[in-house]
mmCIF file of the N, C-alpha and C atoms, coordinates in Angstrom:
data_MODEL
# 
_entry.id   MODEL 
# 
loop_
_atom_site.group_PDB 
_atom_site.id 
_atom_site.type_symbol 
_atom_site.label_atom_id 
_atom_site.label_alt_id 
_atom_site.label_comp_id 
_atom_site.label_asym_id 
_atom_site.label_entity_id 
_atom_site.label_seq_id 
_atom_site.pdbx_PDB_ins_code 
_atom_site.Cartn_x 
_atom_site.Cartn_y 
_atom_site.Cartn_z 
_atom_site.occupancy 
_atom_site.B_iso_or_equiv 
_atom_site.pdbx_formal_charge 
_atom_site.auth_seq_id 
_atom_site.auth_comp_id 
_atom_site.auth_asym_id 
_atom_site.auth_atom_id 
_atom_site.pdbx_PDB_model_num 
ATOM 1   N N  . MET A 1 1  ? 100.471 138.548 148.809 1.00 0.00 ? 1  MET A N  1 
ATOM 2   C CA . MET A 1 1  ? 101.899 138.377 148.680 1.00 0.00 ? 1  MET A CA 1 
ATOM 3   C C  . MET A 1 1  ? 102.596 139.485 149.467 1.00 0.00 ? 1  MET A C  1 
ATOM 4   N N  . THR A 1 2  ? 103.679 139.155 150.101 1.00 0.00 ? 2  THR A N  1 
ATOM 5   C CA . THR A 1 2  ? 104.393 140.162 150.887 1.00 0.00 ? 2  THR A CA 1 
ATOM 6   C C  . THR A 1 2  ? 105.807 140.417 150.381 1.00 0.00 ? 2  THR A C  1 
ATOM 7   N N  . ASP A 1 3  ? 106.232 139.725 149.334 1.00 0.00 ? 3  ASP A N  1 
ATOM 8   C CA . ASP A 1 3  ? 107.567 139.913 148.778 1.00 0.00 ? 3  ASP A CA 1 
ATOM 9   C C  . ASP A 1 3  ? 107.446 140.490 147.369 1.00 0.00 ? 3  ASP A C  1 
ATOM 10  N N  . GLN A 1 4  ? 108.081 141.646 147.118 1.00 0.00 ? 4  GLN A N  1 
ATOM 11  C CA . GLN A 1 4  ? 107.927 142.317 145.833 1.00 0.00 ? 4  GLN A CA 1 
ATOM 12  C C  . GLN A 1 4  ? 108.474 141.477 144.686 1.00 0.00 ? 4  GLN A C  1 
ATOM 13  N N  . LYS A 1 5  ? 109.609 140.835 144.867 1.00 0.00 ? 5  LYS A N  1 
ATOM 14  C CA . LYS A 1 5  ? 110.182 140.022 143.799 1.00 0.00 ? 5  LYS A CA 1 
ATOM 15  C C  . LYS A 1 5  ? 109.241 138.868 143.425 1.00 0.00 ? 5  LYS A C  1 
ATOM 16  N N  . GLU A 1 6  ? 108.663 138.211 144.420 1.00 0.00 ? 6  GLU A N  1 
ATOM 17  C CA . GLU A 1 6  ? 107.704 137.135 144.170 1.00 0.00 ? 6  GLU A CA 1 
ATOM 18  C C  . GLU A 1 6  ? 106.478 137.675 143.424 1.00 0.00 ? 6  GLU A C  1 
ATOM 19  N N  . ALA A 1 7  ? 105.988 138.832 143.852 1.00 0.00 ? 7  ALA A N  1 
ATOM 20  C CA . ALA A 1 7  ? 104.829 139.448 143.208 1.00 0.00 ? 7  ALA A CA 1 
ATOM 21  C C  . ALA A 1 7  ? 105.140 139.789 141.750 1.00 0.00 ? 7  ALA A C  1 
ATOM 22  N N  . GLU A 1 8  ? 106.332 140.313 141.484 1.00 0.00 ? 8  GLU A N  1 
ATOM 23  C CA . GLU A 1 8  ? 106.717 140.647 140.109 1.00 0.00 ? 8  GLU A CA 1 
ATOM 24  C C  . GLU A 1 8  ? 106.831 139.387 139.253 1.00 0.00 ? 8  GLU A C  1 
ATOM 25  N N  . ASN A 1 9  ? 107.325 138.292 139.822 1.00 0.00 ? 9  ASN A N  1 
ATOM 26  C CA . ASN A 1 9  ? 107.406 137.032 139.082 1.00 0.00 ? 9  ASN A CA 1 
ATOM 27  C C  . ASN A 1 9  ? 106.018 136.504 138.732 1.00 0.00 ? 9  ASN A C  1 
ATOM 28  N N  . VAL A 1 10 ? 105.092 136.558 139.677 1.00 0.00 ? 10 VAL A N  1 
ATOM 29  C CA . VAL A 1 10 ? 103.715 136.120 139.419 1.00 0.00 ? 10 VAL A CA 1 
ATOM 30  C C  . VAL A 1 10 ? 103.080 137.010 138.353 1.00 0.00 ? 10 VAL A C  1 
ATOM 31  N N  . PHE A 1 11 ? 103.300 138.312 138.448 1.00 0.00 ? 11 PHE A N  1 
ATOM 32  C CA . PHE A 1 11 ? 102.773 139.268 137.468 1.00 0.00 ? 11 PHE A CA 1 
ATOM 33  C C  . PHE A 1 11 ? 103.287 138.925 136.069 1.00 0.00 ? 11 PHE A C  1 
ATOM 34  N N  . THR A 1 12 ? 104.590 138.687 135.951 1.00 0.00 ? 12 THR A N  1 
ATOM 35  C CA . THR A 1 12 ? 105.203 138.365 134.654 1.00 0.00 ? 12 THR A CA 1 
ATOM 36  C C  . THR A 1 12 ? 104.617 137.084 134.073 1.00 0.00 ? 12 THR A C  1 
ATOM 37  N N  . ARG A 1 13 ? 104.421 136.060 134.900 1.00 0.00 ? 13 ARG A N  1 
ATOM 38  C CA . ARG A 1 13 ? 103.822 134.805 134.422 1.00 0.00 ? 13 ARG A CA 1 
ATOM 39  C C  . ARG A 1 13 ? 102.375 135.014 133.987 1.00 0.00 ? 13 ARG A C  1 
ATOM 40  N N  . LEU A 1 14 ? 101.611 135.813 134.733 1.00 0.00 ? 14 LEU A N  1 
ATOM 41  C CA . LEU A 1 14 ? 100.227 136.097 134.370 1.00 0.00 ? 14 LEU A CA 1 
ATOM 42  C C  . LEU A 1 14 ? 100.155 136.823 133.030 1.00 0.00 ? 14 LEU A C  1 
ATOM 43  N N  . VAL A 1 15 ? 100.997 137.824 132.831 1.00 0.00 ? 15 VAL A N  1 
ATOM 44  C CA . VAL A 1 15 ? 101.022 138.566 131.569 1.00 0.00 ? 15 VAL A CA 1 
ATOM 45  C C  . VAL A 1 15 ? 101.365 137.616 130.414 1.00 0.00 ? 15 VAL A C  1 
ATOM 46  N N  . ALA A 1 16 ? 102.340 136.729 130.619 1.00 0.00 ? 16 ALA A N  1 
ATOM 47  C CA . ALA A 1 16 ? 102.720 135.767 129.573 1.00 0.00 ? 16 ALA A CA 1 
ATOM 48  C C  . ALA A 1 16 ? 101.547 134.830 129.252 1.00 0.00 ? 16 ALA A C  1 
ATOM 49  N N  . ASP A 1 17 ? 100.829 134.377 130.266 1.00 0.00 ? 17 ASP A N  1 
ATOM 50  C CA . ASP A 1 17 ? 99.676  133.501 130.047 1.00 0.00 ? 17 ASP A CA 1 
ATOM 51  C C  . ASP A 1 17 ? 98.568  134.223 129.287 1.00 0.00 ? 17 ASP A C  1 
ATOM 52  N N  . VAL A 1 18 ? 98.304  135.479 129.634 1.00 0.00 ? 18 VAL A N  1 
ATOM 53  C CA . VAL A 1 18 ? 97.279  136.257 128.937 1.00 0.00 ? 18 VAL A CA 1 
ATOM 54  C C  . VAL A 1 18 ? 97.684  136.459 127.485 1.00 0.00 ? 18 VAL A C  1 
ATOM 55  N N  . GLU A 1 19 ? 98.941  136.832 127.241 1.00 0.00 ? 19 GLU A N  1 
ATOM 56  C CA . GLU A 1 19 ? 99.413  137.038 125.868 1.00 0.00 ? 19 GLU A CA 1 
ATOM 57  C C  . GLU A 1 19 ? 99.290  135.763 125.043 1.00 0.00 ? 19 GLU A C  1 
ATOM 58  N N  . ALA A 1 20 ? 99.594  134.610 125.640 1.00 0.00 ? 20 ALA A N  1 
ATOM 59  C CA . ALA A 1 20 ? 99.505  133.337 124.929 1.00 0.00 ? 20 ALA A CA 1 
ATOM 60  C C  . ALA A 1 20 ? 98.062  132.985 124.584 1.00 0.00 ? 20 ALA A C  1 
ATOM 61  N N  . ALA A 1 21 ? 97.116  133.429 125.386 1.00 0.00 ? 21 ALA A N  1 
ATOM 62  C CA . ALA A 1 21 ? 95.705  133.104 125.165 1.00 0.00 ? 21 ALA A CA 1 
ATOM 63  C C  . ALA A 1 21 ? 95.010  134.047 124.182 1.00 0.00 ? 21 ALA A C  1 
ATOM 64  N N  . LEU A 1 22 ? 95.549  135.231 123.989 1.00 0.00 ? 22 LEU A N  1 
ATOM 65  C CA . LEU A 1 22 ? 94.900  136.209 123.110 1.00 0.00 ? 22 LEU A CA 1 
ATOM 66  C C  . LEU A 1 22 ? 95.161  135.876 121.644 1.00 0.00 ? 22 LEU A C  1 
ATOM 67  N N  . PRO A 1 23 ? 94.152  136.032 120.782 1.00 0.00 ? 23 PRO A N  1 
ATOM 68  C CA . PRO A 1 23 ? 94.377  135.814 119.353 1.00 0.00 ? 23 PRO A CA 1 
ATOM 69  C C  . PRO A 1 23 ? 95.420  136.812 118.830 1.00 0.00 ? 23 PRO A C  1 
ATOM 70  N N  . SER A 1 24 ? 96.460  136.295 118.211 1.00 0.00 ? 24 SER A N  1 
ATOM 71  C CA . SER A 1 24 ? 97.519  137.183 117.713 1.00 0.00 ? 24 SER A CA 1 
ATOM 72  C C  . SER A 1 24 ? 96.996  138.040 116.572 1.00 0.00 ? 24 SER A C  1 
ATOM 73  N N  . GLY A 1 25 ? 97.527  139.223 116.475 1.00 0.00 ? 25 GLY A N  1 
ATOM 74  C CA . GLY A 1 25 ? 97.139  140.129 115.403 1.00 0.00 ? 25 GLY A CA 1 
ATOM 75  C C  . GLY A 1 25 ? 95.951  141.014 115.721 1.00 0.00 ? 25 GLY A C  1 
ATOM 76  N N  . ARG A 1 26 ? 95.133  140.627 116.698 1.00 0.00 ? 26 ARG A N  1 
ATOM 77  C CA . ARG A 1 26 ? 93.968  141.443 117.047 1.00 0.00 ? 26 ARG A CA 1 
ATOM 78  C C  . ARG A 1 26 ? 94.190  142.272 118.295 1.00 0.00 ? 26 ARG A C  1 
ATOM 79  N N  . TRP A 1 27 ? 94.940  141.745 119.246 1.00 0.00 ? 27 TRP A N  1 
ATOM 80  C CA . TRP A 1 27 ? 95.141  142.423 120.516 1.00 0.00 ? 27 TRP A CA 1 
ATOM 81  C C  . TRP A 1 27 ? 96.466  143.158 120.504 1.00 0.00 ? 27 TRP A C  1 
ATOM 82  N N  . LEU A 1 28 ? 96.412  144.441 120.806 1.00 0.00 ? 28 LEU A N  1 
ATOM 83  C CA . LEU A 1 28 ? 97.607  145.284 120.815 1.00 0.00 ? 28 LEU A CA 1 
ATOM 84  C C  . LEU A 1 28 ? 97.925  145.753 122.224 1.00 0.00 ? 28 LEU A C  1 
ATOM 85  N N  . LEU A 1 29 ? 99.200  145.834 122.535 1.00 0.00 ? 29 LEU A N  1 
ATOM 86  C CA . LEU A 1 29 ? 99.653  146.416 123.792 1.00 0.00 ? 29 LEU A CA 1 
ATOM 87  C C  . LEU A 1 29 ? 99.435  147.916 123.706 1.00 0.00 ? 29 LEU A C  1 
ATOM 88  N N  . VAL A 1 30 ? 98.775  148.503 124.695 1.00 0.00 ? 30 VAL A N  1 
ATOM 89  C CA . VAL A 1 30 ? 98.512  149.940 124.691 1.00 0.00 ? 30 VAL A CA 1 
ATOM 90  C C  . VAL A 1 30 ? 99.190  150.596 125.891 1.00 0.00 ? 30 VAL A C  1 
ATOM 91  N N  . THR A 1 31 ? 99.533  151.837 125.747 1.00 0.00 ? 31 THR A N  1 
ATOM 92  C CA . THR A 1 31 ? 100.172 152.594 126.815 1.00 0.00 ? 31 THR A CA 1 
ATOM 93  C C  . THR A 1 31 ? 99.113  153.084 127.791 1.00 0.00 ? 31 THR A C  1 
ATOM 94  N N  . THR A 1 32 ? 99.394  152.931 129.079 1.00 0.00 ? 32 THR A N  1 
ATOM 95  C CA . THR A 1 32 ? 98.474  153.396 130.108 1.00 0.00 ? 32 THR A CA 1 
ATOM 96  C C  . THR A 1 32 ? 99.222  154.261 131.101 1.00 0.00 ? 32 THR A C  1 
ATOM 97  N N  . VAL A 1 33 ? 98.492  155.045 131.849 1.00 0.00 ? 33 VAL A N  1 
ATOM 98  C CA . VAL A 1 33 ? 99.062  155.853 132.917 1.00 0.00 ? 33 VAL A CA 1 
ATOM 99  C C  . VAL A 1 33 ? 98.879  155.083 134.216 1.00 0.00 ? 33 VAL A C  1 
ATOM 100 N N  . SER A 1 34 ? 99.979  154.828 134.906 1.00 0.00 ? 34 SER A N  1 
ATOM 101 C CA . SER A 1 34 ? 99.907  154.057 136.148 1.00 0.00 ? 34 SER A CA 1 
ATOM 102 C C  . SER A 1 34 ? 99.282  154.875 137.264 1.00 0.00 ? 34 SER A C  1 
ATOM 103 N N  . ARG A 1 35 ? 98.553  154.163 138.120 1.00 0.00 ? 35 ARG A N  1 
ATOM 104 C CA . ARG A 1 35 ? 97.942  154.793 139.289 1.00 0.00 ? 35 ARG A CA 1 
ATOM 105 C C  . ARG A 1 35 ? 98.974  154.890 140.409 1.00 0.00 ? 35 ARG A C  1 
ATOM 106 N N  . PRO A 1 36 ? 98.722  155.739 141.400 1.00 0.00 ? 36 PRO A N  1 
ATOM 107 C CA . PRO A 1 36 ? 99.601  155.766 142.574 1.00 0.00 ? 36 PRO A CA 1 
ATOM 108 C C  . PRO A 1 36 ? 99.623  154.389 143.232 1.00 0.00 ? 36 PRO A C  1 
ATOM 109 N N  . GLY A 1 37 ? 100.801 153.921 143.614 1.00 0.00 ? 37 GLY A N  1 
ATOM 110 C CA . GLY A 1 37 ? 100.942 152.608 144.226 1.00 0.00 ? 37 GLY A CA 1 
ATOM 111 C C  . GLY A 1 37 ? 101.167 151.498 143.216 1.00 0.00 ? 37 GLY A C  1 
ATOM 112 N N  . SER A 1 38 ? 101.041 151.833 141.928 1.00 0.00 ? 38 SER A N  1 
ATOM 113 C CA . SER A 1 38 ? 101.240 150.835 140.882 1.00 0.00 ? 38 SER A CA 1 
ATOM 114 C C  . SER A 1 38 ? 102.728 150.608 140.650 1.00 0.00 ? 38 SER A C  1 
ATOM 115 N N  . ILE A 1 39 ? 103.126 149.340 140.612 1.00 0.00 ? 39 ILE A N  1 
ATOM 116 C CA . ILE A 1 39 ? 104.514 148.994 140.333 1.00 0.00 ? 39 ILE A CA 1 
ATOM 117 C C  . ILE A 1 39 ? 104.673 148.699 138.843 1.00 0.00 ? 39 ILE A C  1 
ATOM 118 N N  . ARG A 1 40 ? 103.750 147.917 138.308 1.00 0.00 ? 40 ARG A N  1 
ATOM 119 C CA . ARG A 1 40 ? 103.754 147.597 136.874 1.00 0.00 ? 40 ARG A CA 1 
ATOM 120 C C  . ARG A 1 40 ? 102.318 147.551 136.389 1.00 0.00 ? 40 ARG A C  1 
ATOM 121 N N  . SER A 1 41 ? 102.133 147.921 135.132 1.00 0.00 ? 41 SER A N  1 
ATOM 122 C CA . SER A 1 41 ? 100.803 147.950 134.558 1.00 0.00 ? 41 SER A CA 1 
ATOM 123 C C  . SER A 1 41 ? 100.898 147.619 133.070 1.00 0.00 ? 41 SER A C  1 
ATOM 124 N N  . VAL A 1 42 ? 100.003 146.751 132.596 1.00 0.00 ? 42 VAL A N  1 
ATOM 125 C CA . VAL A 1 42 ? 99.962  146.361 131.192 1.00 0.00 ? 42 VAL A CA 1 
ATOM 126 C C  . VAL A 1 42 ? 98.508  146.377 130.743 1.00 0.00 ? 42 VAL A C  1 
ATOM 127 N N  . SER A 1 43 ? 98.257  146.908 129.548 1.00 0.00 ? 43 SER A N  1 
ATOM 128 C CA . SER A 1 43 ? 96.902  146.909 128.983 1.00 0.00 ? 43 SER A CA 1 
ATOM 129 C C  . SER A 1 43 ? 96.952  146.439 127.538 1.00 0.00 ? 43 SER A C  1 
ATOM 130 N N  . TYR A 1 44 ? 95.912  145.723 127.150 1.00 0.00 ? 44 TYR A N  1 
ATOM 131 C CA . TYR A 1 44 ? 95.763  145.240 125.777 1.00 0.00 ? 44 TYR A CA 1 
ATOM 132 C C  . TYR A 1 44 ? 94.404  145.696 125.268 1.00 0.00 ? 44 TYR A C  1 
ATOM 133 N N  . GLU A 1 45 ? 94.340  145.985 123.960 1.00 0.00 ? 45 GLU A N  1 
ATOM 134 C CA . GLU A 1 45 ? 93.078  146.386 123.353 1.00 0.00 ? 45 GLU A CA 1 
ATOM 135 C C  . GLU A 1 45 ? 92.848  145.586 122.083 1.00 0.00 ? 45 GLU A C  1 
ATOM 136 N N  . ASP A 1 46 ? 91.623  145.116 121.914 1.00 0.00 ? 46 ASP A N  1 
ATOM 137 C CA . ASP A 1 46 ? 91.227  144.383 120.712 1.00 0.00 ? 46 ASP A CA 1 
ATOM 138 C C  . ASP A 1 46 ? 90.934  145.408 119.624 1.00 0.00 ? 46 ASP A C  1 
ATOM 139 N N  . GLU A 1 47 ? 91.638  145.303 118.502 1.00 0.00 ? 47 GLU A N  1 
ATOM 140 C CA . GLU A 1 47 ? 91.454  146.263 117.400 1.00 0.00 ? 47 GLU A CA 1 
ATOM 141 C C  . GLU A 1 47 ? 90.038  146.240 116.836 1.00 0.00 ? 47 GLU A C  1 
ATOM 142 N N  . LYS A 1 48 ? 89.432  145.073 116.838 1.00 0.00 ? 48 LYS A N  1 
ATOM 143 C CA . LYS A 1 48 ? 88.127  144.920 116.205 1.00 0.00 ? 48 LYS A CA 1 
ATOM 144 C C  . LYS A 1 48 ? 86.986  145.458 117.060 1.00 0.00 ? 48 LYS A C  1 
ATOM 145 N N  . THR A 1 49 ? 87.023  145.168 118.369 1.00 0.00 ? 49 THR A N  1 
ATOM 146 C CA . THR A 1 49 ? 85.884  145.509 119.220 1.00 0.00 ? 49 THR A CA 1 
ATOM 147 C C  . THR A 1 49 ? 86.165  146.621 120.229 1.00 0.00 ? 49 THR A C  1 
ATOM 148 N N  . ALA A 1 50 ? 87.429  147.008 120.381 1.00 0.00 ? 50 ALA A N  1 
ATOM 149 C CA . ALA A 1 50 ? 87.874  147.989 121.378 1.00 0.00 ? 50 ALA A CA 1 
ATOM 150 C C  . ALA A 1 50 ? 87.749  147.455 122.810 1.00 0.00 ? 50 ALA A C  1 
ATOM 151 N N  . ALA A 1 51 ? 87.559  146.123 122.964 1.00 0.00 ? 51 ALA A N  1 
ATOM 152 C CA . ALA A 1 51 ? 87.588  145.524 124.297 1.00 0.00 ? 51 ALA A CA 1 
ATOM 153 C C  . ALA A 1 51 ? 88.989  145.723 124.876 1.00 0.00 ? 51 ALA A C  1 
ATOM 154 N N  . GLN A 1 52 ? 89.082  145.765 126.189 1.00 0.00 ? 52 GLN A N  1 
ATOM 155 C CA . GLN A 1 52 ? 90.368  146.032 126.817 1.00 0.00 ? 52 GLN A CA 1 
ATOM 156 C C  . GLN A 1 52 ? 90.600  145.100 127.998 1.00 0.00 ? 52 GLN A C  1 
ATOM 157 N N  . ILE A 1 53 ? 91.852  144.718 128.211 1.00 0.00 ? 53 ILE A N  1 
ATOM 158 C CA . ILE A 1 53 ? 92.272  143.937 129.360 1.00 0.00 ? 53 ILE A CA 1 
ATOM 159 C C  . ILE A 1 53 ? 93.361  144.738 130.068 1.00 0.00 ? 53 ILE A C  1 
ATOM 160 N N  . ASP A 1 54 ? 93.186  144.962 131.360 1.00 0.00 ? 54 ASP A N  1 
ATOM 161 C CA . ASP A 1 54 ? 94.162  145.693 132.172 1.00 0.00 ? 54 ASP A CA 1 
ATOM 162 C C  . ASP A 1 54 ? 94.684  144.764 133.257 1.00 0.00 ? 54 ASP A C  1 
ATOM 163 N N  . ILE A 1 55 ? 96.014  144.709 133.397 1.00 0.00 ? 55 ILE A N  1 
ATOM 164 C CA . ILE A 1 55 ? 96.653  143.916 134.444 1.00 0.00 ? 55 ILE A CA 1 
ATOM 165 C C  . ILE A 1 55 ? 97.592  144.855 135.189 1.00 0.00 ? 55 ILE A C  1 
ATOM 166 N N  . GLU A 1 56 ? 97.505  144.852 136.524 1.00 0.00 ? 56 GLU A N  1 
ATOM 167 C CA . GLU A 1 56 ? 98.291  145.803 137.307 1.00 0.00 ? 56 GLU A CA 1 
ATOM 168 C C  . GLU A 1 56 ? 98.818  145.154 138.583 1.00 0.00 ? 56 GLU A C  1 
ATOM 169 N N  . LEU A 1 57 ? 100.048 145.474 138.925 1.00 0.00 ? 57 LEU A N  1 
ATOM 170 C CA . LEU A 1 57 ? 100.656 145.055 140.178 1.00 0.00 ? 57 LEU A CA 1 
ATOM 171 C C  . LEU A 1 57 ? 100.707 146.272 141.086 1.00 0.00 ? 57 LEU A C  1 
ATOM 172 N N  . LEU A 1 58 ? 100.058 146.167 142.238 1.00 0.00 ? 58 LEU A N  1 
ATOM 173 C CA . LEU A 1 58 ? 99.952  147.286 143.175 1.00 0.00 ? 58 LEU A CA 1 
ATOM 174 C C  . LEU A 1 58 ? 100.628 146.956 144.497 1.00 0.00 ? 58 LEU A C  1 
ATOM 175 N N  . ALA A 1 59 ? 101.233 147.960 145.113 1.00 0.00 ? 59 ALA A N  1 
ATOM 176 C CA . ALA A 1 59 ? 101.768 147.836 146.473 1.00 0.00 ? 59 ALA A CA 1 
ATOM 177 C C  . ALA A 1 59 ? 100.791 148.524 147.408 1.00 0.00 ? 59 ALA A C  1 
ATOM 178 N N  . GLN A 1 60 ? 100.407 147.816 148.452 1.00 0.00 ? 60 GLN A N  1 
ATOM 179 C CA . GLN A 1 60 ? 99.508  148.387 149.444 1.00 0.00 ? 60 GLN A CA 1 
ATOM 180 C C  . GLN A 1 60 ? 100.244 148.434 150.773 1.00 0.00 ? 60 GLN A C  1 
ATOM 181 N N  . PRO A 1 61 ? 100.469 149.645 151.301 1.00 0.00 ? 61 PRO A N  1 
ATOM 182 C CA . PRO A 1 61 ? 101.209 149.775 152.560 1.00 0.00 ? 61 PRO A CA 1 
ATOM 183 C C  . PRO A 1 61 ? 100.522 149.039 153.706 1.00 0.00 ? 61 PRO A C  1 
ATOM 184 N N  . MET A 1 62 ? 101.341 148.475 154.561 1.00 0.00 ? 62 MET A N  1 
ATOM 185 C CA . MET A 1 62 ? 100.852 147.804 155.763 1.00 0.00 ? 62 MET A CA 1 
ATOM 186 C C  . MET A 1 62 ? 101.593 148.402 156.961 1.00 0.00 ? 62 MET A C  1 
ATOM 187 N N  . ALA A 1 63 ? 101.278 147.928 158.125 1.00 0.00 ? 63 ALA A N  1 
ATOM 188 C CA . ALA A 1 63 ? 101.938 148.399 159.346 1.00 0.00 ? 63 ALA A CA 1 
ATOM 189 C C  . ALA A 1 63 ? 103.425 148.074 159.315 1.00 0.00 ? 63 ALA A C  1 
ATOM 190 N N  . GLU A 1 64 ? 104.197 148.821 160.073 1.00 0.00 ? 64 GLU A N  1 
ATOM 191 C CA . GLU A 1 64 ? 105.633 148.609 160.245 1.00 0.00 ? 64 GLU A CA 1 
ATOM 192 C C  . GLU A 1 64 ? 106.420 148.676 158.943 1.00 0.00 ? 64 GLU A C  1 
ATOM 193 N N  . ALA A 1 65 ? 106.105 149.586 158.057 1.00 0.00 ? 65 ALA A N  1 
ATOM 194 C CA . ALA A 1 65 ? 106.837 149.865 156.818 1.00 0.00 ? 65 ALA A CA 1 
ATOM 195 C C  . ALA A 1 65 ? 106.904 148.670 155.865 1.00 0.00 ? 65 ALA A C  1 
ATOM 196 N N  . GLN A 1 66 ? 105.987 147.733 155.984 1.00 0.00 ? 66 GLN A N  1 
ATOM 197 C CA . GLN A 1 66 ? 105.910 146.621 155.049 1.00 0.00 ? 66 GLN A CA 1 
ATOM 198 C C  . GLN A 1 66 ? 104.835 146.926 154.010 1.00 0.00 ? 66 GLN A C  1 
ATOM 199 N N  . SER A 1 67 ? 104.869 146.163 152.932 1.00 0.00 ? 67 SER A N  1 
ATOM 200 C CA . SER A 1 67 ? 103.836 146.308 151.908 1.00 0.00 ? 67 SER A CA 1 
ATOM 201 C C  . SER A 1 67 ? 103.258 144.947 151.572 1.00 0.00 ? 67 SER A C  1 
ATOM 202 N N  . SER A 1 68 ? 102.032 144.975 151.120 1.00 0.00 ? 68 SER A N  1 
ATOM 203 C CA . SER A 1 68 ? 101.364 143.805 150.584 1.00 0.00 ? 68 SER A CA 1 
ATOM 204 C C  . SER A 1 68 ? 101.207 144.076 149.090 1.00 0.00 ? 68 SER A C  1 
ATOM 205 N N  . TYR A 1 69 ? 101.315 143.035 148.282 1.00 0.00 ? 69 TYR A N  1 
ATOM 206 C CA . TYR A 1 69 ? 101.252 143.217 146.834 1.00 0.00 ? 69 TYR A CA 1 
ATOM 207 C C  . TYR A 1 69 ? 100.017 142.520 146.284 1.00 0.00 ? 69 TYR A C  1 
ATOM 208 N N  . VAL A 1 70 ? 99.310  143.215 145.406 1.00 0.00 ? 70 VAL A N  1 
ATOM 209 C CA . VAL A 1 70 ? 98.063  142.725 144.830 1.00 0.00 ? 70 VAL A CA 1 
ATOM 210 C C  . VAL A 1 70 ? 98.156  142.836 143.314 1.00 0.00 ? 70 VAL A C  1 
ATOM 211 N N  . ILE A 1 71 ? 97.713  141.786 142.634 1.00 0.00 ? 71 ILE A N  1 
ATOM 212 C CA . ILE A 1 71 ? 97.640  141.818 141.178 1.00 0.00 ? 71 ILE A CA 1 
ATOM 213 C C  . ILE A 1 71 ? 96.165  141.887 140.803 1.00 0.00 ? 71 ILE A C  1 
ATOM 214 N N  . SER A 1 72 ? 95.824  142.896 139.994 1.00 0.00 ? 72 SER A N  1 
ATOM 215 C CA . SER A 1 72 ? 94.439  143.012 139.535 1.00 0.00 ? 72 SER A CA 1 
ATOM 216 C C  . SER A 1 72 ? 94.394  142.768 138.033 1.00 0.00 ? 72 SER A C  1 
ATOM 217 N N  . LEU A 1 73 ? 93.319  142.131 137.585 1.00 0.00 ? 73 LEU A N  1 
ATOM 218 C CA . LEU A 1 73 ? 93.100  141.871 136.171 1.00 0.00 ? 73 LEU A CA 1 
ATOM 219 C C  . LEU A 1 73 ? 91.649  142.237 135.879 1.00 0.00 ? 73 LEU A C  1 
ATOM 220 N N  . TYR A 1 74 ? 91.458  143.158 134.953 1.00 0.00 ? 74 TYR A N  1 
ATOM 221 C CA . TYR A 1 74 ? 90.110  143.616 134.592 1.00 0.00 ? 74 TYR A CA 1 
ATOM 222 C C  . TYR A 1 74 ? 89.914  143.459 133.089 1.00 0.00 ? 74 TYR A C  1 
ATOM 223 N N  . GLY A 1 75 ? 88.727  143.103 132.703 1.00 0.00 ? 75 GLY A N  1 
ATOM 224 C CA . GLY A 1 75 ? 88.355  143.047 131.298 1.00 0.00 ? 75 GLY A CA 1 
ATOM 225 C C  . GLY A 1 75 ? 87.203  143.999 131.043 1.00 0.00 ? 75 GLY A C  1 
ATOM 226 N N  . TRP A 1 76 ? 87.290  144.756 129.974 1.00 0.00 ? 76 TRP A N  1 
ATOM 227 C CA . TRP A 1 76 ? 86.256  145.724 129.612 1.00 0.00 ? 76 TRP A CA 1 
ATOM 228 C C  . TRP A 1 76 ? 85.726  145.364 128.233 1.00 0.00 ? 76 TRP A C  1 
ATOM 229 N N  . ALA A 1 77 ? 84.439  145.223 128.120 1.00 0.00 ? 77 ALA A N  1 
ATOM 230 C CA . ALA A 1 77 ? 83.825  144.897 126.826 1.00 0.00 ? 77 ALA A CA 1 
ATOM 231 C C  . ALA A 1 77 ? 83.865  146.088 125.899 1.00 0.00 ? 77 ALA A C  1 
ATOM 232 N N  . GLY A 1 78 ? 84.107  145.831 124.637 1.00 0.00 ? 78 GLY A N  1 
ATOM 233 C CA . GLY A 1 78 ? 84.079  146.901 123.638 1.00 0.00 ? 78 GLY A CA 1 
ATOM 234 C C  . GLY A 1 78 ? 82.689  147.042 123.075 1.00 0.00 ? 78 GLY A C  1 
ATOM 235 N N  . PHE A 1 79 ? 82.404  148.184 122.497 1.00 0.00 ? 79 PHE A N  1 
ATOM 236 C CA . PHE A 1 79 ? 81.080  148.434 121.921 1.00 0.00 ? 79 PHE A CA 1 
ATOM 237 C C  . PHE A 1 79 ? 81.194  148.830 120.488 1.00 0.00 ? 79 PHE A C  1 
# 
């Protein structure tokens, strides 16, 4: 994606879809520290297993002062 507004809209829809799929009451929104280049970041943690889901919108600089936008989604198993 090359438009920040479009990337933010996709990010918002992805977060809404993830929230709708998670069992309510078990998954909590947790505070995270954003990485350099991060525009938005959301993390959820399962109270029972400590599993975690991280979703992040990143800006990656390109030539001629433009940016490319990437959305990453990671899942971490709890132990």
